[in-house]
N, C-alpha and C positions, 0 to 999 in steps of 0.2 A: 221584813228582811231586806226589801229592795232599797230602803233608805240607809242601811248600815254599810259603811265603808271603813276599811282598815288599811293603815299604812303598811308598807313592806316590813317595817320593824315589828309591828303588831302581829302580822301574819307569821313572822318568824317565831315570835313568842307563843302564839296560840297553837300553831301547827307543829312546832319543834322542827322547823325546816330552815335551812340557812338562806340568807339573802342571795348568795351566789347561786344556789340551786333554783330559787325562784326566777332569777334573771335568765338562767339557762333554760328553764321550762318555757319562758316567754320566747326566747330565740327559737326554740324547737316547736313553737306553736302548740304546746301542750296545755299550758296554763298562763294566760295573759291577764294583766290588770284590766279592770273595768274602765279605769280612766287614768290618764297621766297628766299631771299639772303642767301647763304650758310654761309657767314662770320658772319652776325649779326642777321639773322632771320627776317629781315624786310620784310614786306608783300607789294606786289605791285599788283594793280588792273588795268585792261584795261578799256578804256572808254566803251567798249561794256558790260563788266561785271558790271560797275557802273549802267548801265541802267536796271539791274535786280532789283535794290533797289525799284524803284517805283512800279514794278510788285509785289514784296513781300508785300509792304505796302497795295496794293489793295486787295491782297488775304487775308491779316490780317483783313482789313476793312470788307471783306465779310464773316469773321468768320472762315476761314481756319486756322488750326494749322500748324506749320512748317513741321511736318512729312507728313501732307496731301498735302501741296503745292509742296513738293519735286517731286511728281509724275508729276506735270504740268510744272515745270520750265525748264525741259530738252527740252520741245517742241516736244517730240516724241509721246505723247499720241494721240490716234485717237479722232476725234470729238465724236464718239459714247461713248468712255470711259469717256471723259470729261463731256458729257451730263449726264451720269449715276451718276457720282460723284457730279455734281452740283445739280441734282434732290435730291440726298440723303442729301446734305447739306441744301437745302431748307426745306426739311421735318424736319431736326434737328432744324433749326432756328425757324420754325413755332411752334414747341413744346416749345422751350424756350420762344417765344413771348407769347404763351398762359399762361405759368407759371408766367411770369412777369406781365401780365395783371390781373391774378388772385390775385397776391400779392398787386398790386395797388388798385384793387377793395376792397380787405379786409381792407387795411389801411384806405382808404377814408371813407368807411362805419363806421369803428371804430371811426375815428376822428369826424364824424358827431354826433355820440352818445355822445362823450365827449363835443362837442359844445352844444348839447341839455342839458346835465347835468349842464354845467356852466351857461346856461341861466336860468334854473330852480332855481339853488342855488342863483344866483345874484339877481333874482327878487322874490324869495320866492313864486314860482308858486304852490300853494297848493289848489286852488279853484276847485270845480267840474265843468266840462264843458261837453256839449253834442257834440259828434263827429260822423261823418260818417266814418267808417273804410273801406278803399278801399279793394276790393277783390283781393286776390293773392293766389298762391299755395305755400305751405311750406312743407318741409320734416318733418316727425314726428316719434315719438316713444312713445308707451304707456308704462308707468312704475308705480311702487308703489311710494307713497309719504309719507315721514316720518318726514316732517318739518325740515329736514336737508337741509337748503337752499344752502349751499356751495356745497354739494354733488349733489344736483339737478341741479344747474346752471353750475358748471364745471363738466359736466356729462361724466364720463369715458365711460360708456356703450353707450351713444349717440355718442360720438366722434368715438368710435370703429365702430359703425354702419355706420357712414358717410364714414369712410375709406373703409369699406367692400363693399359699393356700388359705390366706386370710384368717390366720389363727394367731394365738399368743401362747407363750410358754411360761411355766412357773416351776418352782422347786429345783432340786439339784439336777445337774447334767449327769447322766449315767452313760457310760460307754461299755459296750459288750465286746469282748474279744473271743475269737473262736477257740483259742487254746491258751490256758493259763501257763503252760510250760513254755510255749513260744514267747508269750508276753514277758515271763519272768527272765528268759534267757536272751531277750533282745532280738528275737527272730520274727516277731509278729508284724505283718504288713497290711492287715485289714481290721476294720472296726465298724461297729454300728452305734452311732450316737442316738440317744433316746432322751426324751423329756416329757413331763406331763403337760398337756394342753389345758388351757382355761376354757376354750370353746370345744364343743364336740367335733371330732374329726371323722372323716370317712374311714370305713373299715380297711380299705387298701392303703391308707396312710398310717395305720397304727399296727402295733405288734403287742402280743401278750407278754407281760413281764411279771414274774413271780408265780406263786402257786406251787412252790417247792421249798425244800429244806436247803440251807446254806451254812457253810462255815464262814464267819465274818470276822474281820479285824480292822480296827482303825489304824491308819498309817498317819503319823504326825511328821510334817516336814515336806521337803521337796520331793517331787515325783520321780526324780532320776534314780533314787535308791529304793523305790517301792518294791523291787524284787525281793528285798529282805523280808518284807511282810508276807509276800507270797510263799516264801520258803518256810516261814513260821507256821502259816496255815497248813501247808503240805505236811509238815512234821507232826503237827497237832492231829490232823485227820488220821494219819497213819497210826499214831499212838493211841487213839481212842476208838479204833475199830470201824472207821468210816472209809469210804472211797470217794475220790473226787471225780466229778464229771470233767470233761475237757474245757467247756466254756466257762468264762468268768466275767465279772463285772467290776467296774470301778465307779463308785458313787462319790462325786466330788461335793463334799459338804461345804467347805470354804476353799477358795482357789483364787485364780487371777480375777475373777469377777468381783471379789470382795476385798482382796488385799494383794499387795506386791511383796509382802514379807513371807517368803517361802517357808520360813520356820514355823509359821502359824497355819500352814495349809493342813486341812484335815480331809483325808480320803478314806472311805470305807471300801476295803477289798472284799469282794463277795464271790465265793466259789460254790457252785452247786455240789451237793454231796448225797450219798446214799449209804445204806448199810451193806 
């Protein structure tokens, strides 16, 4: 093995690694040629040195950067040192894994809302229906309401609050109004914005949403005439022997977060009801 030497071109062929990468490894002092010809600068690698390439690949596969793996390739590091470095890398990769899973969850939930909106638009789903709203915990923030829907939905104060408590949100924005009649008649001045968190939040930061029966109806189009959908629900409830509670919710399926075309906004109006 000691007498076998391979040119950089042969190493490229055998190890399926580019000459550019080999030169870079040399500059980084990760894998250097055993000898360099004085006359022409040609690089030659021993068979033993070639066997470093699979090790480098495995370290790269495991998430190590070149300057990190340099410490291991010499073979002189103690097991205790390697163990410490490996445990540190595991912690780093687990943090990356959490971040990637958070992003996947966010995109999947957003895509589901788009699918829901497409279903509503394709089938013109605008009839009132009775639903049981499953109970769940949502993070919330009490705010003033000024009928500025864009400001209320793409809510800078709420986004800053989520950041301040080191959490992340997903799914639709839901706004709770204390009185559906005031909301319908343009007299509402307070709201509670709510959304699902990806990470667990403290009890004092969350509120129970759902666990009750509701009359629901999709509103298609701009928010400024959403009072018409409230009136439709109110009439339906009266005609079907139900009674409305005062508070109501608007669940924004697609809105300014997704499109600027207000004709394609989908909002689910939700009013708690009882017999």
